[in-house]
N, C-alpha and C positions, 0 to 999 in steps of 0.2 A: 240456788246456783253457787258454784264454787267461788271462793274468794280469789279475786284476780291478783296475780303477782305484779308488783310494780316494775316499771322499766329499769333494767340494770344500768349502772353508771357507765359501763364499758360498751353500751350499745347492744347487748345481747337481746334477742327477741323474747319478750314476755309471752307466756303461754299459760293456759289453764292447767292446773295440776292434773296430771294424767297418770293413772296406774297402768303400766303396760302389762299386757297378758303374756304368759309364757308361750314359747314355741314359735316366735316370730323370726327366728333367724338370729344368728350370733351377732351380726353387725361388727365383728372384730376386723382388725386389719390383716390378719394372717391369711395368706393365700394357699390353697391346697391344690393338688393335682385335679381334683374334681371340678374346680372352678375353670381350669383351662379346658377340660373336656366339655363343660357346658358351653363355653364360647364356641368351640369347634362344632358342637352339635347344633347350636343356634344358626351358625353360618355354614352349615354343611353343604348347601347347594352352591354357594360361592366357592367353597373349597373344592367340591367335586368338579365344577366347571373349569377352574384353573388346572386341576390335576389332569383332566381329560385333554385340555388344550395342549399341555406340555407333552403328555404321553402320545397323543395323536400326531403332534408335530414331529416328535422324535421317530415315531413309526413311519410317517411319510418319508422323512429323510432317510431312514435306515433301509427301507424296502424299495425306494425308488432310485437310490443312488447307484451308479455303476460300480461294481466290485473292483477294488484296486489291489494289485499284487505288489509287494515290496521285496526286492532282493537286496542283500547287503554283502558287500565285499569289505574286508578289513585289511588295511595296508599299514606297514611300519615305516615311519620316516625318522631315520637316525639323524642326529645333529652333526655327526662326523662321518667322513668316508672310511671304508675299511682300509687298514694299513697294508695295502698290497706292496707299495714301495715306501721307503723311509722318508723321501724328500717330499716337499710341499707341492701340491698340484696348482694349476692355474686358477681353478674355480673355487679354491678354499676360501671360506668366509670366516672372519674372526668372530662374527656374531651369530653363528649358526645355532648356538644353544639359547639364544634370546627369544623372547616372545614374538618379536617382529619377524623373525625367520619363519616360525611356524604359521603365523598369520598370513605371511606371504604365500606359503605353500597351500594353505586352505583356499586362498583366493585364486591361485592357479588351478586348483581342482575345480573351481566353479567358473573358470574363465571361458569365454566364447571360443578362443582358439582351441582349447582342449576339447570342447564340445564339438567343434567342426571336425577335428581329427577323428573323434569317435563316430560321428555320423558318417564320415567318409569310409571308415573301416567297415561299418555294418551296412552301408548302402541304405541309409534310412531317409534320404531326401524326399522320397515319394511314399514313405510308409504311411498307412492309414492311421497310425498312432499320432502323427503330427499333421497330416494333410487330410482333412475330412473329404469325403466324396462330394462331387458337385451337387449343389442344391440341398446340402445337409444343413438345416437350421433348427434342429430339434432342441427343445428346451425342457428341462425337468427341474422340479424343486430340489430333488436330491443332488443333481449336478451343480445347481447354483449354490446350495449350502456347502457342498463339497469343495467348490472353488473358493468360497469365502474361508472355509476352515484351512485349506492349503495356503491361502494368502496369509492368514494369521500365523500359521506355523512357520512360514517363510520369514516373516518379520521377526519372530522370536528365535530363529535358528542362528547359528554362528556365522558371522560375516557381516560385511557392510552392504552398501547399495549395489544393485546389479551393474555389471560392466556394460558400457555403452556399445552399440554395434560398431563393427569395423567399417572403415570408409569403403572397402572393396566389396562389402556384402550387398547382395541384391535384396530387394524387398521380400522375395519368397524365402531366400536363405535366412534372412533375419527373423522371419516369422517362425520358420522351422526350429531355429536355434533357441528362440524364446520359449517355444513349446517344449523343447527338449530340456531346457534348464528348469522349467517349472516342476518337473518330476524328480529333480536331483536334490539330494540333501547330503551335506557334508557335516558329519558330527564327530568332533574330536573326543576321544575317550579321556575323561578327566584323570589327571595325575599320571599320564602315560604318553608315549609317543605314537600310539595307535590312532588311526583315523578310520571311521566307518563311512564307506561310500554307499549310500542307499539310493535306490531308484525305484520309483513306483510307476506302474503302467497298468493298463486294463488287461494285459495278458502276462502270464507268468514267464513264458520263454523270452520275449523281448526284454523284460525287466532284468532277468538274469544276465542276458548277453550284454546289455548296456553297462551294468555294474562291473562285470569282469573286463570288458573292453576298455572302459574308461580308466580302470586301474592300470591296465597294460599300456595304454597310450600315454598315461602320465609318466610311467617309468621310461618308456621309449623317448618321450619328449625331453625328459630330464637328461637322459644319456646323450641325446642329440645336441642339446644346448652345451653340455660339457665338452663334447667332441669338437663342436664348432669353436668354442672358446680356446681350446688347445691348439687347433690349426691356425687360428688367427694370431695367437701369441707366438707360435713357432715362426710364422712368416715375418712378424714384426721383429723378432730377435735376430733373424738371419740378416735382415737389412741393417740393423744397428751394428751387428758384428763387422760387416764389411767396412762401414764408415769408421768404427772405432779402431780397426786394424791399421788403417792409414794414419790415424792420429798417433798411434803408438810408434809407428816407424819414424814419423817426422820428429817427435819429441826426443826419441833416443838418438837420432842423428845429430840434433842440435846439442845435446849433452856431450856427446863424444867430441864434437868440434871445440867446445869450450874447454874441455880437459886438455886438449892438445895446445891451445893458445895460452892458457894461464897456468900450466903445470899443476893441474887440479889434484893430481895424486898426492904430492907432498902437502899441499894445503889441506887436503882432506884428513891426512894422518895427524897433522898438527892440531887441526880443529877438533879432532876426536879427543886428543890428549887434553886440550884446554877444557873442552866441555866435560870430559870425565872428571877432571880435577874440580871444576866448578860444581859439578853435581855432588862430588864427595864432600866438599866443604859445606855446601848448602845442607846436606844431610847432617853433617857434624854440628853445624850451628843450630839446626832444629833440635837435635838431641840435647845439646848443651842448654838451650833455652828452656826446653821441657824440664831438664834436671834442675836448672836454677829456679824455675817457678815452683817446683815441688819443695825444694829446700827453703825457698823464701816463704812459702805458705806455712811450713812448720815453724820457721823462725818468727813470723808475725804472730802466730798463735801463742808461742811461748812468751813473746814480748807483751802481748795483750794480757796474759794471765799474771805476769809480774806487775804490770801497771795497775791492775785491778786488785792486787794483793790477794789473789785467789791461790789456793793450794795447787802445787804443780803435779800432784799425784794423778790428775785426770789427763795429763799430757800423754799422747799416744806413745811417744818414744820411751817415756818413763813407765807408763802403764804396761808396755810390752817387754821391758827389760827383765830377764829372768833373775838376775842377781839382785836387783832392787826388790823384786817381788819376794825373793827368798829372805832378804833382810827385813821386809815389812812383816813377813810371817813370823820371823824370829822375835821381832819386837812385840808383835801381838801375843805370842806365847809367853814372853816374859811379863807383859802387862797382866795377862790373865793369871799367871802364877802369883804375881804380887797381890792381885785382888783376893785370891784365895787365902794367901798368908795373912793379909790385913785383917781378915775376919777372926784370926786366932792370935796374932802377935801385934805388939805395939810398934809405933813408928821408929823407936830407938833400939829395937831388937837387932842384934847383929845380922841375922838372916835378912831382915827387912832392909837394913842399910846395904847389905851386899847386893840384893836384887835391884835396889834403886840405882846403885852404881852401874850394874850391868845394863839397865835400861838406858841410862844416859850415854853409855858407850855405844850401844846399838843405835841410838837415835843420831849420834854424831856420825857414825859410819853411813847411815842411811842418807843424811843430808849431804855428806861428801859425795856419795855416788850420784845423787840427783844433780849436784852442781857439775859433775863430770859430764853427765848427759847434756845439760844445758850448754856447756862450753862446746861439746862436740857438735851440737845442732848449729850453733853460731859459726863455728869453723867450716862446717860443710857448706853452709850458705855462702860464706865469703869465697871459698874455693870455687864453687860452682859459678859465681858471678865473675870471678877473674877469668875462668876458662872460657865463659861466653864472650867476654870482651875480646880476648885474644883471637878466638875463631872469627868474630865479626870483622876484625881488622884484616885477617887473611882472606876472608871472602870478598871484601871490598877490593883488595888488590887483584884478586883473580878475575873479578868482573871487569876491571879496566883492561886486563890482558885479553879477555874474550871480546870486548868491544872493538879492540884494534883489529881483530881478525874478521869481524862480522862484515866490515865494508868490502873486504875481498871475497867473502864467501856468499854474499847476497845473490849475486848473479848465478853462481854455481848451485845454490840451494833452490832457487826458483826453477831452474831447468831440471834439477834432479827430482823435485816434487812433482813437476808437471809430467815427467816421464813415468814416475811411480804411479801417479793417479791414473794416467791413461792405461798403464799396464793392468792395474787392479780392476778398472772398469771392464777392460777387455776380457780378463779372466772370469769375472763375475758373469758377464753376458754369455760367454762360452759355456760355463757350467749350467746356467739357467736354460740355455737353448737345448743342451743335451737332456736335462731333466724334463723339459716340456715335451720333447720328442718322445721320450719313454712314457710319460704320463698320458700323452694323447693316445698311445697304443694300448694302455692298460686302463680301460674305463670301468671302474667298479662303482656301481650305483649304490647310493645310501638309502634307497627305497626298495622295499620288497613286499610282495603280497603274502600276508599271513594266512588269511582264510579267504579263498575265492567264494564268490556268491553261488549259492545253491538254489535250484529251482523251487520257489515256494509252492507248497502243496495246497494252501488255502488262501483266500484273500486276506489281506491285512486289515482291511476295513471296507465297508462298515462292519463292525462287530455287533451282530444283531443282539445276541444275548446281553453283552455288556452295555450296549446302547440303551436297550429297553430297561435294564435294571437301573442304570444311571438316570434314565428319564423318569422312572417311577420314583426313585429317591429324590431327584430334583423337583419333580412335580409335587411330591408330598411336602418337601421343604418349602417350596414357593407358595403352595396353597395355604400352609400353616402361617407363613409370613404374611400373606395377603389377609387372611382371616384376622390375625391379631393386629395387623395394621389398621384394618377397618374398625375393629373393636376399639383400638386406641383412639382413632380419630372420631369415633361416634361418642359425642358428649351428651346424648339423650339419656334420661333417667329410665332405667330398665328394671331394677330390682328394689325390693324394700330396703336392703342395706344401703344402696346408693341414695335412696330417698332420705333415709335418716342421716347418713354421713354428709351429704352434700347440701341438703336443705336445713338440717338441724331441727326437723319437726318430728313429733311422736308419730309412730306408725300405727294407724288404726285398722288397716286391713287391705286385702288385695282382691279385686273384683275381676273374674274371668271375662274375656270377650265372648260375645255371642255371634254365631255364624249360621247362615242358612235359615232354616225354620225356627231355630232357637231365637233369632233376633226379632221375631214377631212378638215374643212375650217379654216386653221390657219391664214388667212389674212382677215382683215375686208373688203377688197375690193372684196372678193369672196363670199360675202353674209353670213358672220358668224352670230351667235346669236346676238340679239339686245343689250343685256346687255354687251356682249363681246365687241361689236363695241363702245358702248357708254362709256365703261371704258377707252378705248384708246383716245377717244375724250376728256375725262376729263383730262387724263394725258397730252395730247397735250396742253390743255388750261393752265395747271399748268406750263408746260415747256415754252410756249410762254410768259407767264407773269413773268417768272423767270428773264427776262432781258428786259430792255427798250432800249438797245443800238441797233444801226443799224450795218449791216455788217454780214458776215458769222460767224457762231458759230459751233464749233465742240464739239460733246458730245459722250463720251465713255459709252457703255452699258456693264456692267459686273455683276457678282454674286459671291457668296462665293464658291460654288462648282458646278459641272455639274448637269444637270437635273432640274434646277430651272426656265428654260424658258426665258433666256436672249435673245436668237435669236428671239423668237416669239415677245418679247417686242420690241426689236430693229426694227424688220421688220414692225410691225404694227404701231409703233410710226412714222416711216418714211412714211408709207402710210397715216397716219392721218395728218401729217404735209403737205404732198403733196396735200391732199384733201382740206386743208385750203388755198391753193394758194401759198405755199412756194416752192422754188426750193430746192430739197432735194437730197443728195447723200448718199446712204447706202453702207458703206464699210464693207466687211467681213474681219475683222482683226484677226479672229480666224484661223490661218494657220495650226492648228493641227487637229481640227475636224470642218471643215467649213460646214455650213448648209444653208446659205443664198441662194446659187444657187439652191439647191433643193426646198426650200420654194417657190421661184419665178419661178422655171422651166426654168432656163437659163443655159448657158454654164459656167463652172467653170474657164476655161482658154480662153484667157489670163486674168490675174487679178492682184491683188496688189503685189504679190511676183514677177511677171514678170516685172512690172513697176519698182520695187525697185532694181532689179538686172540689169535692162537695156535691157531686152529682148523684151519689148513692150513699146509702147507709151501710155500715159494716154488716148488719144482719141480712141485707139484701145481697151483698157481694159474696159472703162466705157460703160455700156450697158443701154439702155433706157428700162424701164419696161412698163407694160400695164397700169400703173397708171400715169395719166398726172402729170408732174412735178417731177417725181421720177426717178432717175438714180441709177444704182447699179454697184458697183465695187466688183466683187467676189474676192476670196482669191488668185485664180490662182494656179500655180503649188505648191505642198507641198514641202516647202524648208526644208533642214536639220537644219537650224539655224534661226527659226522665231524670237527669242529674239534679235539676232544681227541685223536682218533686221529692226525690229521696233525701235531699239535703235539707229540706224544710223542717221546721220544728214540729209541724203537724204530723209528719211521718214518725218522728221520734216519740211523740205523745201517743200516737195511735199504736205503736209497737209496745209501748209500756202498758197500755190498757189491755192489749191482747195477752200479755204474760200472766195476767190475773185470771184468765179464763182457760188457759191451756197449759199443759205440762211442758210441751216442747213446741217451739215455733221454728220451722225450717224454712229458710229463705233461699230460693234459687236466684243467684245474682249473675250478671254478665261476667265474661272473662276480664281479668285484671288489666292485661296489656291492651285490650281493645278500647275500653272506656273507663271512666273513673267511678262508675256506679258502684262497683264492688267495694272500693275503698271507702266510699261514703257510707254504705250499709254496714260494713265491718266495724265502723267507728261506734255505731249505736247498738250493736248486738253484743251478746255475752261471749260469743266465740266464733271462730271461723274454722271450717273444715276445708282443707285445700285438696282439690282433686288433680291428680297428675296422670295423664295418659301414658301408659307404658310404651316406651320406644317412640314417643311422639314429641315430648317436650325436652328441650335442651336445658341443662342445669343453669346456663347463663341467663336464659329468658326467665326461668322459674325464680332465680335469685333476684332478678330485677323486679319481678312481680311482687315477691315477698317484701322487698324494700319499700314498694309503694304502700303495701298493707301496713308495714311497720310505721311508715310516716303517718298513717291514719290511726295509730295506736290500737291496732287490732289485737285481740287476744286469740291465740291459736289453740284449738282443741287437738288438731293433728292433721295428718295427710292420708289420703286414700290413693293407692295405686290402681288405676282403672284400666279396663280393656287389656288385660294380660292375656296373651295368646297361649293358653294352656294346651290347645288342641294341636298346634304345630310345634311349640317349643316347651313341651311338657318336661323334658329332661332338664332344660335350662333352668326351670323353676322348681326342680324336684326338691330343693331345700325347703321350699315353702308349701309345696302342694304335690301330691301323688295321685295317680289315677284311681287307686283303690279307695281313696277318700270318697269319691263320687258314689261308689257302690254302698258305702256306709251311710252317706247322706240319704240315698234313695230309700234305704230300708228303715229310716228314722221318721217318725211322725213329725209333722210340721206344727208350728205354734198355732 
């Protein structure tokens, strides 16, 4: 037997050294397109059912729904009125270009009032489009789905909630208007002033008439509102003119009487002279103050430079003086000339002395000019200040003169202003009344029809071809989504790669499931299917190469739960080992639900339980099978305490004795999650072969079972994927098995 690997410190599962055979699948993490195709093929019936449901539902909707015709009229809503006259109209709105204005117009197009005008114009109150015939209660799936689609489109279309019914509407009128508005759609054209008026109906003619008439009624209603506003404004202005005319006459009469009593003509002339002089002085003071502030700013700047001992060259008056700038240029030229001469001549050279003298003279002239500018700035400031003080004194004196006249002119001014105000109001009202009268006669609408609705030649929907193509595309997408969702939610172990990756066990082989008449041959010695027999030969090869040591080896066969085929695997593995020339003993250690005896057609008693309790000898209980080299020890009598029997030292000693007589001892044990028997047996055997039913066992349950075996310090030989449905899911397992392999197996001689 192979040397057992000790348990790793990090808790990794110890296992018997196993040399994997080639060709078992990559087991890598890379996913290829073929993997997705295998998933689809495996769940093809689910995908087909979802696809057919979607397509058939779309077909029922498409071919049972009443065809609907859509007519579209396009209108232009300008933000401003055409400039027929130059003056402003009564209904002009300063916010016409705003979003609120256009939203208001869209709501008017959907209003019940406009719908009522359109219905009146077309005489549709009794139309079968809106009033079904008596006793009509027909229902169709297409109509229901169409109603839901229309309701959804209405929620997504432009505009807010529906306008409530008017107080004067009857119940019948309200129902007809509601039905009318259900077919109406107002769609503003993005980034333009165009609006599409769409109407859908079961007939092409009425749909066209409604769209065109609604646009015409909207224009007529707009003009009527503007005309009514002009008439109302004109009537109001006429009343105000009569009242204002009387006020003008009364105020002018009072002003004339005051003139006669107080000699207002001479007072008015004198007041005008005083006011004019006061105004002139005020203007002069303002100018003098402005001039003084300018001069003072220059003077303060100059004083600040002098206090800080900074050069005055940066002062604007000096900087902008052309004579000073010319002197500075001359000085710079002399200094440059001196620098050039200094490179050749000494400081006492006559030319050097001459040029130095010229520089000093030029500097003196420059400083003199700068001082002149400084003095001029100071004098300008003092002169401006003196002029401002003089004008302020004259202004104060003039104010006193004006105040003496104010007491006499107050009454006159009040009457004069009252008369002027009344006259201005009267003239304004008179001009506005004339403009309103003219604008009321010239009604130029800011709305016009760009494209009238044309009679549709074919229904707008249902679009049969488009609907069916979308249904097939949607059905395909949904079916694939359902397939991969189910595959994602399915945590059962299905492939050898999953077995290795999720359980961490060496892969020994894959056993196909048996169906129909094939299921009657559970043993490969009884002429089972070729691929079934070859699968166990492959497992046998993996088990034989799992250890290079001599001597008997005991292997427990178990699974997570019942029904995964552990007994079939144990029986056929024993047969395969015997056919390879090994001395094999198959022990049925499942004392709760034994099946080995029935599989081989032998007596169940005496057996293992009888030997362990001392009721029989091993030579009496072990039975020779029909397969050369294979002996069978059935379970025997059903004991009340299987776990205690298997956990007793007698069983361990008995198993050790058997290893000296047989090359391989195969023990069929109960499922791990059902009882503890398998964990007890695995503790005393050399290895464990774990059987996993394909698409039967979840990885979580399998991991819990392996944890129990780990706790019993079991040594793992590997795992077998059993009951693989190659008949129905051959393509899904094509990476591991192909149908042509069976033909090759059938033409090959057996062991």
